[in-house]
C-alpha positions, 0 to 999 in steps of 0.5 A, spaced: 510 331 378 503 333 375 496 335 379 498 335 387 496 341 391 503 342 394 505 348 399 512 351 399 514 353 406 519 359 404 517 359 398 520 366 396 527 364 399 532 363 396 531 355 394 524 355 396 522 360 390 525 355 385 522 350 387 514 353 388 516 356 379 518 349 378 512 346 380 508 351 378 507 347 371 502 342 372 501 342 380 497 347 384 502 350 389 502 355 396 507 359 398 507 361 406 513 366 406 512 371 412 518 376 408 523 376 414 529 373 409 525 371 403 523 376 397 516 376 393 520 379 387 523 372 387 515 369 385 512 376 383 511 373 376 506 368 379 503 370 384 500 376 379 498 371 374 495 367 380 499 361 378 502 362 385 498 363 391 502 367 396 500 367 404 503 372 408 505 368 415 510 365 419 511 357 420 510 358 427 503 361 426 499 353 428 493 357 425 495 359 418 498 352 417 491 347 419 487 353 413 494 351 409 495 344 409 487 343 408 486 337 401 495 338 401 499 333 397 505 334 398 509 339 403 516 342 402 518 346 410 524 351 407 522 356 412 527 358 416 531 364 420 538 362 416 545 362 417 551 360 423 553 366 424 545 368 426 544 362 430 550 364 434 548 372 435 540 370 436 540 363 439 533 364 441 530 368 434 533 361 431 530 356 435 523 358 435 523 359 428 527 353 426 525 347 431 517 350 433 515 352 425 518 345 424 513 342 429 509 346 428 509 344 420 509 337 422 503 337 427 499 341 421 501 334 415 499 330 420 492 333 422 491 335 415 493 327 411 499 330 408 502 325 403 509 327 405 512 333 408 520 334 406 523 337 410 530 342 408 536 341 413 544 342 413 549 339 413 551 344 419 549 338 423 556 335 420 560 339 425 567 339 423 568 332 424 575 329 421 572 324 416 572 328 411 566 325 406 560 325 410 556 319 410 548 320 413 550 313 419 556 318 422 555 321 428 553 329 428 556 335 430 553 341 431 556 346 433 551 352 432 545 353 434 541 353 427 544 346 426 542 344 432 535 346 431 536 342 423 538 336 427 531 337 431 527 338 426 530 331 423 529 328 430 522 330 430 520 327 423 523 321 424 519 322 430 512 324 425 514 317 421 516 313 426 509 314 431 504 318 427 505 314 420 507 322 416 511 320 411 518 324 411 524 325 407 529 330 410 535 333 406 541 335 409 543 341 403 551 342 402 552 349 400 547 351 395 548 356 390 544 358 383 539 364 381 534 368 386 539 368 392 540 375 396 548 377 396 546 384 401 544 380 406 548 380 412 549 373 411 548 373 405 553 365 402 559 366 399 559 366 391 552 371 391 558 374 395 563 373 390 560 374 383 557 381 385 562 384 389 568 382 382 563 384 378 562 393 381 571 391 381 571 390 388 577 383 390 572 377 394 573 377 401 575 371 404 574 369 411 581 364 415 585 363 408 581 361 403 584 353 404 577 350 406 573 345 402 566 344 400 561 342 396 557 346 391 550 344 388 546 348 384 540 349 386 536 346 380 540 340 382 537 341 390 529 342 385 529 336 382 531 332 389 525 334 392 521 332 386 524 325 385 523 324 394 516 327 394 513 321 389 519 316 391 516 311 397 522 313 401 523 317 407 529 318 412 536 323 411 539 324 405 545 328 403 543 333 397 550 336 395 555 335 388 559 330 391 566 334 390 569 340 392 573 346 391 578 351 395 574 357 397 580 361 394 579 355 387 573 359 389 574 365 388 579 364 382 573 361 378 568 366 379 573 372 377 575 368 371 568 366 368 567 374 371 574 377 367 577 381 372 583 378 376 583 381 383 586 379 389 582 377 395 582 380 402 583 376 407 579 375 415 578 372 421 575 365 420 568 366 424 565 362 429 561 356 427 564 355 420 567 349 419 574 347 415 572 342 411 566 340 408 564 334 402 558 330 402 557 323 400 551 322 396 550 314 394 544 313 399 540 320 394 542 316 388 541 309 391 533 310 393 532 317 390 534 317 384 538 323 384 544 325 379 547 332 380 547 335 373 550 341 373 557 341 373 560 347 378 563 350 373 555 349 368 552 352 375 557 358 376 556 361 368 549 359 369 548 364 376 553 369 374 549 370 368 542 371 372 546 376 377 548 379 370 541 380 368 539 383 375 543 387 374 541 391 367 534 392 370 
């Protein structure tokens, strides 16, 4: 993609910053982020050189969105209050940001004739369904306010496509990992936590028995999916993952092997809202968007660990 004006909501966060940094090459990039869970340091080098225009604001502020979306080609909507457990603790806050914020993004995009909105949803909308390989056409079964909010966002996208003619794509991300992921948050994902603890000589903490499985996808593959979606004529819902699964026990062992540490995991009680198994069917994204994950888990972990080690040296 070249010569476009794009907005990345949540562009100082983990996936958003990776996407914004990639889009800088040949495009005008505007990032909107209220920095509630994102960090300006993730994009500071590009903000300082004016390659990224940064606007501190929230997607719950419709006026900011209306002004910012003027003459914009594509909106990549990643701003959200992440985490299943956080939404269980504060469902009202989760709903306000994730549902109202998404509606605001769609309204502003429609009013400003944006070509397409690419919305970041979540595999959490599937819940703990018995069907292992999740396809986009199976009935959702959300188990948390966060999952409900993401699903409502998908429905709003579909309505804005059907009723207003606004092209939308919804990505059900599975377990995304990679550089710029925050390991220090109470709600941090498992891979940055494992890397940080192992690097410090501390045992990984596993909730449950560790036999639960996840489908992990490297962040650069999600960035590629976003670019493919923006330039495609396709609309609708797509799984974005690797299409392979690994147990959390095996994940911990893989990370410790790369780092060169041998530590026994500490097991704790399972967390409310967590699902047992997660695996994506990514055939639709492959066929319709030309999406193809380029990073194996081993390759992605090696690159991620190398990045975290560099940050530790700074």
